[in-house]
C-alpha positions in Angstrom: -0.1 0.2 -0.1 2.9 2.4 1.0 4.4 1.6 -2.3 1.5 2.7 -4.3 1.4 5.9 -2.1 4.9 7.1 -3.0 4.9 6.2 -6.1 2.1 8.4 -7.2 3.4 10.9 -10.2 3.4 14.1 -8.1 6.2 16.9 -7.9 4.9 17.0 -4.6 5.6 14.0 -1.9 4.0 15.9 1.1 0.4 14.6 0.7 1.8 11.1 0.4 4.0 11.5 3.6 0.7 12.8 5.5 -1.5 10.1 4.2 1.1 7.8 5.4 1.2 8.9 9.0 -2.7 8.9 8.7 -2.5 5.1 8.0 -0.1 4.5 10.1 -2.0 6.0 13.1 -5.0 4.0 12.1 -3.2 1.0 11.9 -1.9 1.0 16.0 -2.1 -2.4 17.0 -3.5 -1.4 20.3 -7.1 -0.2 18.5 -7.6 -3.9 17.7 -5.9 -6.1 20.4 -7.1 -4.2 23.4 -9.5 -1.4 22.3 -11.6 -4.1 20.8 -12.1 -2.6 17.3 -12.8 -5.1 15.0 -9.7 -6.1 12.7 -11.4 -6.5 9.4 -11.8 -4.4 6.5 -14.8 -2.3 8.0 -12.8 -1.8 11.4 -9.7 -1.0 9.7 -11.6 1.7 7.2 -13.6 3.4 10.3 -10.1 4.1 12.2 -8.5 5.1 8.9 -11.5 7.5 8.1 -11.5 8.8 12.0 -7.8 9.9 11.8 -8.1 11.4 8.3 -11.3 13.3 8.9 -9.4 14.9 12.3 -6.3 16.1 10.4 -8.8 17.2 7.4 -10.5 19.1 10.5 -7.1 20.8 11.3 -6.2 21.7 8.0 -9.5 23.0 7.2 -8.9 25.6 9.9 -5.4 26.8 8.5 -4.4 28.7 5.8 -5.7 28.7 2.0 -2.2 26.2 1.5 -3.5 23.9 4.1 -7.2 23.7 2.8 -5.6 23.0 -0.6 -3.4 19.9 1.4 -6.5 18.6 3.2 -8.0 18.2 -0.7 -4.9 16.6 -1.9 -4.7 14.2 1.1 -8.6 13.1 0.6 -8.0 12.5 -3.4 -4.9 10.6 -2.6 -6.7 8.5 0.2 -9.6 7.5 -2.2 -7.1 6.8 -5.0 -5.5 4.1 -3.0 -8.5 2.6 -1.9 -10.1 2.6 -5.4 -6.5 1.1 -6.1 -6.6 -1.5 -3.2 -10.2 -2.9 -4.3 -9.1 -3.4 -7.6 -6.0 -5.5 -6.6 -8.1 -7.5 -4.1 -10.2 -8.7 -7.0 -13.5 -6.2 -7.1 -14.8 -5.9 -10.3 -14.5 -2.7 -12.3 -18.0 -2.2 -12.3 -18.4 -2.5 -8.8 -15.8 -0.3 -7.8 -17.0 3.3 -8.4 -20.1 2.5 -6.3 -18.3 1.1 -3.3 -16.0 4.4 -3.9 -19.2 6.2 -3.5 -20.5 4.5 -0.3 -17.0 5.2 1.3 -16.9 8.8 0.3 -20.4 9.5 1.7 -19.1 7.4 4.8 -16.5 9.6 5.0 -18.3 12.9 4.9 -20.7 11.4 7.7 -18.2 10.5 9.6 -16.1 13.9 9.4 -19.6 15.8 10.2 -20.1 13.4 13.2 -17.0 14.1 14.9 -16.8 17.4 14.1 -19.6 18.2 15.4 -19.4 16.1 18.9 -15.9 18.1 18.9 -17.3 21.5 18.6 -20.3 20.5 21.0 -21.0 22.1 24.4 -21.1 18.4 25.6 -18.3 17.0 23.5 -17.9 13.9 25.7 -21.4 12.7 25.5 -21.6 13.2 21.8 -18.3 11.7 20.9 -19.1 8.5 22.9 -22.0 8.0 20.8 -20.1 8.7 17.7 -17.7 6.0 18.7 -20.3 3.8 19.4 -22.2 4.1 16.3 -19.2 4.3 13.9 -16.5 2.4 15.2 -18.4 -0.3 17.2 -21.4 -0.4 15.1 -23.8 -0.3 18.2 -26.3 2.5 18.7 -25.8 5.3 21.0 -26.3 4.5 24.9 -26.8 0.7 23.9 -23.3 -0.3 25.4 -24.2 -2.3 29.0 -20.9 -4.3 29.5 -18.6 -2.1 31.6 -15.4 -2.8 30.2 -17.2 -2.0 26.5 -18.3 1.4 27.8 -15.1 1.9 29.3 -13.5 1.1 25.9 -15.7 3.2 24.2 -15.0 6.0 26.6 -11.3 5.5 25.8 -11.6 5.7 22.2 -13.6 9.1 22.6 -10.9 10.2 24.9 -8.0 9.1 22.4 -10.2 11.6 19.9 -9.8 14.5 21.7 -6.5 14.3 22.4 -5.9 13.9 18.9 -7.8 17.1 17.9 -5.8 18.7 20.5 -2.6 18.0 19.8 -3.4 18.5 15.9 -4.9 22.0 16.8 -1.6 22.9 18.7 0.5 21.8 16.1 2.7 24.1 14.1 1.0 24.1 10.2 4.2 24.3 8.7 4.9 21.1 10.3 1.8 19.4 9.7 2.2 20.5 5.8 5.7 18.3 5.7 3.8 15.7 7.1 5.4 15.8 10.3 2.4 14.6 12.3 2.3 13.0 15.9 -0.2 11.2 17.2 -1.1 10.0 20.8 -0.4 6.2 21.5 -3.3 4.3 21.4 -2.0 2.1 24.1 -1.7 4.5 26.3 -5.7 4.9 26.1 -6.3 1.4 26.2 -4.7 1.4 29.7 -6.6 4.1 30.8 -10.1 2.1 29.4 -9.7 0.0 32.7 -10.8 2.7 34.6 -14.6 4.4 34.2 -12.9 8.0 34.4 -15.2 10.9 33.2 -14.4 12.1 29.6 -13.1 15.9 29.8 -16.1 18.4 29.3 -14.0 20.5 27.2 -11.2 20.7 25.0 
């Protein structure tokens, strides 16, 4: 996959570098081994979209160059997803339909996470978005304490990523120098039923 990213014909390697950082963050083993995200195409897609939308949120709040870079990264991600499906044997006629559904899912997740982070009660809104999108359950349906704590831990991780990106220097972000929190740290916290921060 990374070979496809960096072999793309372009004079600007930065979108590929940013996308590779997003991909690496979404593939942190702790998400699957300790935070209960399904290690499947669907689970991996949800985490890829999560990280991509958080980076797009930060770039979209920046300069015109940052906004343009956000679009470049988005385009590259969907070129990569298109190629990945074709290489896995998905028929040419089916690929455009799947890409369209993926794009719709991306925009839906972007709205959900963005609205939750901007909400007066981001904790509650984020937990609902995480339950629905990443774990595939209805908001408020989590009854098991361990699962509830895990959902809360992922919501705390999202808040931490959003803060880190907001505080990062734009010039470094545009060079692809993104530093994401460790999901492992939040998997340890998921054992505690601590309350999510009410604000950033």
